[in-house]
C-alpha positions, -999 to 999 in steps of 0.1 A, spaced: 0 0 0 15 34 -9 24 57 20 -3 82 11 -29 54 14 -17 44 48 -28 76 65 -64 64 69 -54 28 78 -27 32 104 -48 15 131 -45 -18 111 -9 -17 121 -17 -18 158 -30 14 174 -31 23 210 -43 53 229 -18 82 229 -13 94 264 11 123 259 25 143 231 40 177 227 30 199 197 54 226 189 58 250 159 67 284 148 42 310 135 56 331 107 44 353 78 50 341 43 42 373 24 49 358 -10 30 325 -5 16 315 -39 -8 287 -27 -3 249 -25 13 228 2 30 257 20 66 263 27 89 262 57 99 295 74 134 292 61 122 286 25 98 315 27 122 339 43 92 349 65 94 369 97 84 352 129 53 365 147 54 370 184 23 372 207 0 353 183 -27 332 199 -26 295 188 -56 272 195 -56 234 198 -87 214 189 -94 176 191 -107 171 156 -114 133 160 -141 141 186 -160 168 167 -137 197 171 -136 200 208 -115 230 219 -86 218 241 -63 248 249 -48 280 238 -13 294 240 7 324 228 38 325 207 70 337 224 93 364 210 107 339 185 73 330 172 74 295 189 45 278 206 41 245 224 13 224 238 21 196 262 -10 175 254 -4 150 282 -13 178 307 -43 192 288 -79 184 294 -107 193 269 -127 224 278 -165 221 274 
């Protein structure tokens, strides 16, 4: 099966419940983005964006809001999912 086809079938390979994960990224502006798959910050030459609100949702369970955080001076954000609880 091609890798692209595996995305929806990964549980066939032996799934378990994920108990902890850290989601980290950098928010940046890509002023010359032409559409498509997107580019890395380095490839875009984009400026990082501090003090941006980033929201985390649990998509599998209908888009339940989990948490929010703010980027630091370097545009970096991080969620420690093992410590988060869904908000209702």
